[in-house]
C-alpha positions in Angstrom: 124.1 100.8 100.3 122.9 104.4 100.5 119.3 105.2 101.0 117.7 108.7 101.0 114.8 109.7 103.3 112.8 112.8 102.3 110.8 114.9 104.7 108.7 118.0 104.4 109.8 121.0 106.5 107.8 124.1 107.4 110.1 127.0 108.2 108.8 130.3 109.6 108.9 133.5 107.6 112.2 134.5 109.3 113.7 131.1 108.7 112.6 131.2 105.0 114.5 134.5 104.7 117.6 132.9 106.2 117.3 129.8 104.0 116.9 132.0 100.9 120.0 134.0 102.0 121.9 130.7 102.3 120.9 129.7 98.8 121.8 133.2 97.5 125.2 132.9 99.1 125.8 129.5 97.4 124.7 130.9 94.1 127.0 133.9 94.5 130.0 131.6 95.2 129.2 129.4 92.2 128.9 132.4 89.8 132.0 134.1 91.3 134.3 131.1 90.9 132.8 130.1 87.6 133.6 133.6 86.3 137.1 133.3 87.8 137.8 130.1 85.9 136.3 131.5 82.7 138.4 134.7 82.8 141.6 133.0 83.8 141.3 130.6 80.8 140.4 133.3 78.3 143.2 135.6 79.4 146.1 133.2 80.4 144.9 129.8 79.1 145.3 128.5 82.7 143.0 126.5 85.0 142.5 126.7 88.7 142.1 123.8 91.0 139.2 123.1 93.4 141.7 123.2 96.3 142.9 126.7 95.3 139.3 128.1 95.0 138.3 126.6 98.3 141.2 128.3 100.0 139.9 131.6 98.6 136.6 131.3 100.4 138.1 133.0 103.5 139.1 136.0 101.5 135.8 136.1 99.8 133.9 136.2 103.1 136.0 139.2 104.2 135.2 141.0 101.0 131.5 140.0 101.1 130.3 139.8 104.8 126.9 138.4 103.9 128.6 135.1 103.1 129.4 134.6 106.8 125.7 133.9 107.4 125.9 130.7 105.3 127.2 127.4 106.7 130.9 127.1 105.6 130.7 123.4 104.4 127.7 124.3 102.2 129.9 126.9 100.4 132.8 124.4 100.1 130.4 121.9 98.6 129.4 124.4 95.9 133.1 124.7 94.9 133.4 120.9 94.7 130.3 120.7 92.5 131.7 123.4 90.2 134.9 121.4 89.9 133.0 118.2 89.1 131.0 120.2 86.5 134.1 121.2 84.7 135.5 117.7 84.9 132.4 116.4 83.2 132.6 119.2 80.6 136.2 118.1 79.6 135.3 114.4 79.7 132.4 115.0 77.2 134.8 116.9 74.9 137.3 114.0 75.0 134.5 111.5 74.2 133.2 113.6 71.3 129.9 114.3 73.0 128.0 117.6 73.2 130.1 119.4 75.9 127.6 121.7 77.7 129.7 124.4 79.4 128.9 125.0 83.1 126.4 127.9 83.2 125.9 130.8 85.6 123.1 130.2 88.1 120.1 132.5 88.0 117.8 132.9 91.0 115.8 129.8 90.1 118.6 127.6 88.9 120.1 126.9 92.3 117.7 126.0 95.1 119.6 123.7 97.4 121.8 123.8 100.5 124.2 120.9 101.0 125.5 119.6 104.4 128.3 117.1 103.9 128.2 115.9 107.5 124.9 115.1 109.1 125.0 116.1 112.8 127.3 119.0 112.0 125.3 121.9 110.7 122.1 119.9 110.2 120.5 117.3 112.4 117.2 116.0 113.7 116.6 116.9 117.4 113.4 116.8 119.5 111.3 116.1 116.4 112.6 119.2 114.5 115.4 119.9 112.0 118.1 121.8 113.7 120.1 123.8 111.1 123.2 125.9 111.8 122.6 129.7 111.8 118.9 129.2 111.0 117.4 127.4 114.1 114.9 124.6 114.7 112.6 124.0 111.7 109.2 122.2 112.0 109.6 118.8 110.5 107.0 116.1 109.4 108.9 113.1 110.7 106.6 110.5 109.1 109.1 107.6 109.3 112.3 106.7 111.2 115.7 107.0 109.7 117.3 103.6 109.0 121.0 103.2 109.1 123.7 105.8 109.7 122.9 109.4 108.4 125.7 110.8 106.3 124.6 113.9 104.4 121.6 116.2 104.2 120.2 118.5 101.5 117.6 121.2 102.0 115.7 122.0 98.8 113.2 124.7 97.8 110.8 123.7 95.1 109.5 126.1 92.4 106.2 126.3 94.3 107.9 127.5 97.5 107.8 124.2 99.4 110.8 123.1 101.5 112.1 119.5 101.9 115.1 117.9 103.5 116.7 114.8 102.0 118.9 112.8 104.4 121.2 110.2 102.9 121.9 107.1 105.1 124.2 104.2 104.9 122.1 101.1 105.4 122.4 97.3 105.3 120.6 95.5 102.5 117.2 94.0 103.3 117.5 90.6 101.5 114.1 89.1 100.6 113.4 85.4 100.5 114.7 83.9 97.2 112.4 82.1 94.7 112.6 80.7 91.2 110.4 83.2 89.4 111.8 85.0 86.4 110.0 87.6 84.3 110.6 89.5 81.1 109.0 93.0 81.0 108.2 94.8 77.8 107.6 98.6 78.4 105.2 100.3 76.1 102.8 103.2 75.5 99.4 101.6 75.0 100.1 99.5 78.1 102.8 100.7 80.5 104.2 97.2 80.9 103.5 93.7 79.8 105.0 90.8 81.7 106.0 87.4 80.1 103.6 85.7 82.5 100.7 87.7 81.1 100.4 90.4 83.8 99.7 93.8 82.4 100.2 97.3 84.0 98.0 99.9 82.3 99.4 103.2 81.3 98.0 105.8 83.7 98.6 108.7 81.2 99.1 111.3 83.9 100.0 114.1 81.4 96.8 113.6 79.5 94.8 114.2 82.7 96.7 117.5 83.3 97.3 118.7 79.8 94.3 121.0 79.5 95.0 122.6 82.9 98.7 123.1 81.8 97.7 124.8 78.6 95.2 127.1 80.3 97.7 128.1 83.0 100.6 128.5 80.6 98.5 130.6 78.2 97.5 132.9 81.0 101.1 133.3 82.1 102.3 134.1 78.6 99.9 137.0 78.3 101.2 138.8 81.5 104.0 141.3 81.6 107.4 139.7 82.3 108.7 140.5 85.8 105.3 141.5 87.2 103.8 140.1 90.4 100.8 138.8 88.4 103.1 136.7 86.1 105.0 135.4 89.1 101.8 134.2 90.7 100.5 132.7 87.4 103.9 130.9 86.9 103.5 129.4 90.4 100.2 127.8 89.2 102.0 126.2 86.3 104.8 124.9 88.5 102.2 123.5 90.9 100.6 121.5 88.1 103.9 120.1 87.0 104.8 119.3 90.6 101.6 117.4 91.0 102.3 115.6 87.8 105.8 114.6 88.9 104.5 113.3 92.3 101.9 111.1 90.5 104.6 109.6 88.3 107.0 109.0 91.2 104.3 107.4 93.3 103.2 105.2 90.5 106.8 104.1 89.6 107.6 103.4 93.3 104.5 101.3 93.9 104.8 99.2 90.7 108.6 98.7 91.1 108.1 97.5 94.6 105.5 94.9 93.5 107.9 93.6 90.9 110.8 93.3 93.4 108.6 91.6 96.0 107.4 88.9 93.5 110.2 88.0 91.1 113.8 86.8 91.7 115.1 87.5 88.2 113.9 90.6 86.4 114.7 91.2 82.7 114.2 94.6 81.2 114.9 96.3 77.9 118.0 98.6 77.7 116.1 101.5 76.2 117.9 104.6 74.9 115.1 107.2 75.6 117.0 110.1 74.1 117.4 108.4 70.7 113.8 107.2 70.7 112.5 110.8 71.2 114.8 112.5 68.8 115.6 109.9 66.1 113.2 107.0 66.5 109.6 108.3 67.1 109.6 112.1 67.3 105.8 112.1 66.9 105.5 110.1 70.1 107.9 112.1 72.3 105.1 113.5 74.5 103.8 110.0 75.2 107.4 108.6 75.7 108.3 111.3 78.3 105.0 110.9 80.1 105.3 107.2 80.6 108.7 107.6 82.4 110.3 104.3 81.5 113.7 105.4 82.8 112.3 106.2 86.2 110.7 102.8 86.6 113.8 101.0 85.3 116.2 102.8 87.7 113.9 102.2 90.7 113.7 98.5 89.9 117.5 98.4 89.7 118.3 100.1 92.9 115.6 98.2 94.9 116.8 94.9 93.4 120.3 95.6 94.9 118.8 96.1 98.4 116.5 93.1 98.1 119.0 90.6 96.6 117.2 90.3 93.3 118.9 90.1 89.9 118.1 92.6 87.1 119.4 92.0 83.6 119.1 94.6 80.8 118.9 93.2 77.2 119.1 94.7 73.7 115.5 95.4 72.6 116.3 95.0 68.9 113.7 92.9 67.1 112.1 91.7 70.4 108.7 92.8 69.0 109.3 91.4 65.5 110.8 88.0 66.5 108.3 85.2 66.9 108.6 83.8 70.4 107.6 80.3 69.1 109.6 79.7 65.9 112.1 82.6 65.9 111.0 84.0 62.6 111.1 87.8 62.0 107.6 89.2 61.4 107.6 92.8 60.3 104.8 94.9 61.7 103.9 98.6 62.0 103.2 100.4 65.3 99.5 100.2 64.7 99.5 96.4 64.5 98.9 95.2 68.1 98.7 91.5 67.4 101.6 89.2 66.5 100.5 86.8 63.7 103.2 84.3 62.5 103.0 81.7 59.7 103.8 79.0 62.3 100.3 79.5 63.7 101.2 81.7 66.8 98.7 84.5 67.3 99.6 86.6 70.3 99.5 90.2 71.7 102.6 91.9 70.3 103.7 93.2 73.7 103.3 89.7 75.3 105.3 88.2 72.4 108.1 90.8 73.1 108.0 90.1 76.8 108.6 86.4 76.2 111.5 87.2 73.9 113.0 89.5 76.5 112.7 86.7 79.1 114.5 84.3 76.7 117.3 86.7 76.1 117.7 87.5 79.8 117.7 83.8 80.7 120.5 83.2 78.2 122.5 86.1 79.7 121.9 84.7 83.2 123.1 81.3 82.2 126.3 82.8 80.7 126.9 84.7 83.9 126.5 81.6 86.0 128.9 79.6 83.7 131.6 82.4 83.8 131.2 82.6 87.6 132.0 78.9 87.9 
């Protein structure tokens, strides 16, 4: 499997300029070839292939010499990504989804440099990151790479920080198997309730930062667009959101690791977050996005593959309403936090849902075992 290792890098002022020039070159290639595809289709109803556009890079470098300062494979990767973007656009049209036409990249909409072959153009040497046409960049090498490095991506954050992400091909680290299975109900009042009674409280990171965000955003909105003052104020807003994102990521990584280390079979709800926000509970969209269920679920899934654990996603329909003891449907509003059934079962509603999720997942697991035989 592939595993990505992320490191902080500290380029000098001259190296920052070269990195920004590389990003500018990538953005120029994207916008130029996107415009070519757009004009060609509007005038002649024709499409151009990724191969043909890649072949034009040589001519483009002759016409615009500043492109020669960028690593060639990074520019080729931009052409490939543009082609993939159009393929996704046409696929969404065929499926009747909202298409989302590929858009031109402004100065803040493209902030990465791609190296498709680690060791050629980008590598770690003598404790530093050696980058073609840029030089050796100071690197915080806080942990060793595991496996075979394949690709690398240098990224600039909205706050001006620089990171390198190195994708490695690694062997799975299989953990010792056990007989523990768990159903997990994800919620808002409590982040997660396990079928064995374990509870993870909701950290509510956004609530902690909300006042700071409002103040910083209000100050930014009052300043003149394009001014240095607005740029500095916007950086403060970005820093708050960045800190918020780091807190969520750290929380999701830690909790997902605890789940993987303890349980062999993990059953989760297959939640459709977009529908919950726009169609289900629009008044709770801020709380739903803050709790980051999708992040936690995806981390559990990919860590389970590496550790040899089993993850099953079940339909969440009526898991809260169904009585885990007698199977009767008991209607309840969001404000009712206790499941009270006529059979005599009185239970926390989230724990009741977690037990139902475990039951559904166990049934699915049994069917999978029978089909495998």
